[in-house]
C-alpha positions as CSV (number, residue, x, y, z in Angstrom):
1,X,-185.8,86.7,137.6
2,X,-185.5,87.3,133.9
3,X,-184.2,90.7,132.8
4,X,-185.6,92.7,130.0
5,X,-183.4,92.4,126.9
6,X,-183.0,96.2,126.8
7,X,-181.7,96.3,130.4
8,X,-179.2,93.5,129.7
9,X,-177.9,95.2,126.5
10,X,-177.6,98.6,128.3
11,X,-175.9,97.2,131.4
12,X,-173.4,95.2,129.2
13,X,-172.6,98.5,127.4
14,X,-172.1,100.3,130.7
15,X,-169.9,97.5,131.9
16,X,-167.9,97.6,128.7
17,X,-167.4,101.4,128.7
18,X,-166.4,101.3,132.4
19,X,-163.9,98.5,131.8
20,X,-162.4,100.4,128.8
21,X,-162.0,103.4,131.2
22,X,-160.3,101.2,133.8
23,X,-157.9,99.6,131.3
24,X,-157.1,103.1,129.9
25,X,-156.2,104.4,133.4
26,X,-154.1,101.3,134.1
27,X,-152.2,101.7,130.8
28,X,-151.7,105.5,131.2
29,X,-150.7,105.5,134.9
30,X,-147.1,104.2,134.5
31,X,-146.5,106.9,131.8
32,X,-147.5,109.8,134.1
33,X,-144.7,111.3,136.3
34,X,-146.8,114.1,137.8
35,X,-148.1,112.9,141.2
36,X,-151.2,115.0,141.3
37,X,-152.2,113.9,137.8
38,X,-151.5,110.3,138.8
39,X,-153.8,110.6,141.8
40,X,-156.5,112.0,139.4
41,X,-156.0,108.8,137.2
42,X,-156.4,106.6,140.3
43,X,-159.6,108.4,141.3
44,X,-161.0,108.0,137.8
45,X,-160.1,104.3,137.8
46,X,-162.0,103.9,141.1
47,X,-165.1,105.7,139.8
48,X,-165.1,103.5,136.7
49,X,-164.7,100.4,138.9
50,X,-167.6,101.3,141.0
51,X,-169.9,101.8,138.0
52,X,-168.7,98.6,136.4
53,X,-169.3,96.6,139.6
54,X,-172.8,97.9,139.9
55,X,-173.6,97.0,136.3
56,X,-172.1,93.5,136.9
57,X,-174.2,93.1,140.1
58,X,-177.4,94.0,138.2
59,X,-176.5,91.5,135.5
60,X,-175.7,88.7,137.9
61,X,-178.9,89.4,140.0
62,X,-180.8,88.5,136.8
63,X,-178.6,85.6,135.9
64,X,-177.3,87.4,132.8
65,X,-173.9,86.9,131.4
66,X,-171.7,89.8,132.5
67,X,-170.6,90.7,129.0
68,X,-166.9,91.1,129.5
69,X,-164.8,93.3,127.3
70,X,-163.1,91.2,124.6
71,X,-159.4,90.6,124.6
72,X,-159.1,92.1,121.1
73,X,-160.7,95.3,122.2
74,X,-158.5,95.5,125.2
75,X,-155.4,94.8,123.2
76,X,-156.3,97.5,120.6
77,X,-156.9,100.0,123.4
78,X,-153.6,99.3,125.1
79,X,-151.7,99.3,121.7
80,X,-153.3,102.6,120.7
81,X,-152.3,104.2,124.0
82,X,-148.7,102.9,123.8
83,X,-148.4,104.1,120.2
84,X,-149.9,107.5,121.0
85,X,-147.6,108.0,124.0
86,X,-144.4,106.6,122.5
87,X,-142.9,110.1,122.0
88,X,-145.1,112.3,124.1
89,X,-146.1,111.5,127.6
90,X,-146.8,115.1,128.6
91,X,-149.8,115.7,130.8
92,X,-151.4,117.8,128.1
93,X,-151.1,115.0,125.6
94,X,-152.4,112.4,128.0
95,X,-155.3,114.7,128.9
96,X,-156.1,115.0,125.2
97,X,-156.1,111.2,124.7
98,X,-158.4,110.9,127.7
99,X,-160.8,113.5,126.4
100,X,-161.0,111.6,123.0
101,X,-161.6,108.4,124.8
102,X,-164.3,109.9,127.0
103,X,-166.0,111.3,123.9
104,X,-166.0,107.9,122.3
105,X,-167.5,106.4,125.4
106,X,-170.2,109.0,125.5
107,X,-171.1,108.3,121.9
108,X,-171.3,104.5,122.4
109,X,-173.4,104.9,125.6
110,X,-175.8,107.3,123.9
111,X,-176.2,104.9,121.0
112,X,-177.0,102.1,123.5
113,X,-179.4,104.3,125.4
114,X,-181.3,105.2,122.2
115,X,-181.5,101.6,121.1
116,X,-182.6,100.4,124.5
117,X,-185.7,102.6,124.9
118,X,-187.4,100.0,127.1
119,X,-184.6,99.7,129.6
120,X,-185.8,100.2,133.2
121,X,-185.0,103.0,135.6
122,X,-182.1,101.3,137.3
123,X,-180.2,100.7,134.0
124,X,-180.9,104.1,132.7
125,X,-179.9,105.8,135.9
126,X,-176.6,103.9,135.9
127,X,-176.0,104.9,132.2
128,X,-176.7,108.5,133.1
129,X,-174.3,108.3,136.0
130,X,-171.6,107.1,133.6
131,X,-172.4,109.8,131.1
132,X,-172.1,112.4,133.8
133,X,-168.7,110.9,134.9
134,X,-167.4,111.1,131.3
135,X,-168.7,114.7,130.8
136,X,-167.2,115.8,134.1
137,X,-163.9,114.2,133.2
138,X,-163.8,116.1,129.9
139,X,-164.4,119.3,131.7
140,X,-161.8,118.6,134.3
141,X,-159.2,117.5,131.7
142,X,-159.5,120.7,129.7
143,X,-157.4,122.5,132.4
144,X,-154.5,120.2,131.6
145,X,-154.5,121.0,127.8
């Protein structure tokens, strides 16, 4: 069944945002020596993975291309994280980086939601779920600053 263009665009943005979150957690995890904070990163990675997988399933159900994150974007993300944590791997600094990343993710997702006014309920609900995850993460991370 053909998917509306707005649904496809929004689901691809959801998948991209979630994949960036997953890659960020994977890159940050080896730098964190605090076990409870490491578990927090694992939990966030799992939540991002679940949202990404649901977006991918919706895209595949409609025979849409999954819209994977580009290698350049991934390389830039990993390079930025490595540069930002070269001299400071404190939990406070990592939390600050994560807050900034979540803020960028929220902005990108809101832009996509505003452009995709005709997206259906399922796509919009998944986007809102990712927004809530990002907002909750920011609130949780503030205690580590």
